[in-house]
N, C-alpha and C positions, 0 to 999 in steps of 0.2 A: 752915215753912221747909224742914224736912227732906224733907217730902213733895214740895215743888217741886224740890229737888235730885235726888231720886230720879227724878222725871219727866224732868228734863233729861238725866240719865245714860241713862235708857232710850231717850229720843229720839235721843241721840247714837249709842248702840249700834245702833239700828234704821237710822239714816242710813248708818252705816258698812257694815252688812250689805247694805243696798239698793244702795250704790255697788259693792260687791264682786260682787253678783249681776248687776248690769247690765254692768259693765266686765269683759270677758274677761281672764283671767290671761295671763301671758306664754306659758305652755305651751299655752294654748288658742288663742292668736292665730295661731300658726304651727306647722306640722308639717313633717316631712321629706318631700321630693318623691321619689316613686318613678319612676325612669327606666326606659324600655322602648325597644325598637327603633323604636317609633312616635314618641316624643317626645324622644329624646336630643339632637336637634339644637338644642333650646332652650338647652343649656349653651354654645353658641358665641356667645351674646349675653349681656353682663353678667358679673357675678362669681359664681362657684359654688365650693362645696366638695362634692366627690363621693366617697362611700365605696363601695368594692366589697367585698362580704362574701358569706359563705355561712352558712346557719342552723346548720350543724353545727360551725362554727369556734369554739373556745373564746375566742380573742382577739377575734373579732368580737362575741361575746356580751358580753364585758366592756366593749367600746367603746360599745355601744348607749346606755347611760345618758348618757355625755358627749356623744355625737352628737345625741341628742334635746335635751339642754340647749343645745348650740350652735345648734340650729335656732330656739330661742326668742329668740335675739339677731339673727336674720336681718334683721328690719326696722330695728333700730337700726344695724346694720353696713352695710345696703344690699346684702346678698348673698342667695344662695339656697343652701340645704343640701339635698343629695339623696343617694340611695343606690341601689345596683344589686345585686340578688341574682343572682349569676352562675350559680346552679343553674337559674334560670328564663330569664335573658337571656344565654345562652352567646355570642350574636353580639356583644354589647357587651363581654363579657370578652375575646373575641378582638380586637375593634377597639382596645381599650386595652392589649392585650398583658399581661393580668394573669397574674402568675406566683407571687404570694404574697398571703396574706390576713391581716388586711384591708389594702387598698391605698387610699390617699387621694390625690386629685388636687385641685389648685387651678387653676381655669380663669378667665381674665380676657380677655374679648373674643376668644375663640378660641385664646389662648395657653395651653397645658397645661403645668403644672409638677407634679412629684411631691413630695408632702409626706412628709418623712422625720423629723419631729420627734416629741416625746412626744404620745401620743394621749389627752390629758386636755382638759377644757373650758378651763382657764386657758391652756394652751399653744396650743390652737387659736385662742382669742380673741387672744392676743398675736401670733400669726402673721399674723392679718388686720389687727388694729388698728395694729400696728407696721409693716405693709407689708413684712414680712420675705420675702414671696414674691418681691420684686424681686431678692433676692440669689440666687435659684435660677434656673438656666439652663432656659429653656423647651425642650420637646421639639422635635426637628427635624421637618421636613416629613414624612419617611418614617415617623416614629413618631407623627405627629399622627393622631388618630382620624378626621379628615375626609380623609385622603390615600387615594389609590387602593390602595396596598399593604395598608393596614389594612382598607379596605372589602373587599378580596379575602379577607383572612384571616377577617373576620367572616362572609363567605358560606360559607367552608369550615367554620367552627364550627357555623353553623346547619345545614349539610348533615350534619355528623356527628351532631347531635342528632336530625335526621329519620331518619337511618339507625338510630340506637339505638331510637327509638320504633317504627320499622317492624319491627325484630328482635323487640322485646317483643310487638308485636301478633301476629307469627307464632307465637311460642313460647307466650304466655300466653292470648291470645284464641282463636286458631285451634287451639291445642294440637297443633301440628305438631312433629316432631323437629327438633333444631338443625341437622342436616346439610342439611335442606331450606332453612333460612334461609341457610346458607352457600352452597348451590348457587345460590340466587336472586341473592345478592350477587355471586357469581362471574360469572354470566351478565351481570348488569348492568355489571360492571366491564369484561368483554370487549367488550360492545356499545358502551359509552362510549369505550373505546380505539379501536375501529374507526371510530366516527363522528368522533372528534377527528383520527385519522389521515387520514381522507378530507378533512376540512376543511383540514388542513394541506397536503395535496397540491394541492388546488384553489387554495389561497391562493398556493402557490409557483408553480403554472402560470400564474396570472393576473398575478403580479408579476414573475416571471422566466421568460418564455416561452422554450422551447427551439426549435432549428431543426427545423421540421416538414418531413417527406417529403424527406430529403436525396437520395433516389434520383432525384427529378425534377430537382434542381439539377445532379447529375453528368451526367444525360442531356442537359440543355440545353447543357452545356459541350461534350460530344462532338459534338452537332449543329452547334455553331458552328465547331469545328475541321474537320469533314468537309465537303468541297466539295459543291455541289449536284449531284445526279444521280449521285453516286458512292456505291457501297455502303458501308455503315458498316463501319469497321474496315480498309478498303483503304488509306486515307491513313496510318493508323497502321503498317500493315505496310510501306509504302514507306519511311516514315521509319526504321523499325527496320532494314531491309536496306540502306539507302543508305550507301555508304562515307563515312567521315569525310573532310572536306576537309583537303588537305595544307597545312601551314603552312610557308612558306619563310622 
């Protein structure tokens, strides 16, 4: 009897271990989505929680455990949990106008809201489950990441990163002095200014054309005032020397 009980216990333990081995855990089922310049538009559809962080930020490091735990509830809550490393994706940092770290946004069908609550798993879950995000005013169009001003700012941030990489290439890879890098950037700045100025002038000329060749217009007026067969200027001289009519 005891032997049978032991066998039953062993079989039960083996069954539990088999189920645990086959069924993935909550942490294994889902992970945090990494957003880049190529896939960030996915957050405009559905419900998302997005964290902007930097690896060197102490507050961001403390948040990682709770953020990873939040991602394990993504299927139950019907949301997506994502993160953005602004040291790699500077364009997204500019597009969302990140000024402090970590920054958390809640996004629902394209409406972006800033999360300013406690950064713990329980508070984040309560924010989503209780739909507390409805109490937060969404960002205006001008602050929205899909707007033209934010797209322009993202381009500027990407350009600044390219400029920094180019400077490091000149200094570290080519081992050239810094003044040569500054000279190159100075020439590029002057050239870009000249090109933009030329484009602006051509745009103004095409949209607001000025009076062309005014001397031809004045000459045409004189020819109309001068009688046919009479030397130019003669009629004007007669008018100038003709006495004024007496008014009675």
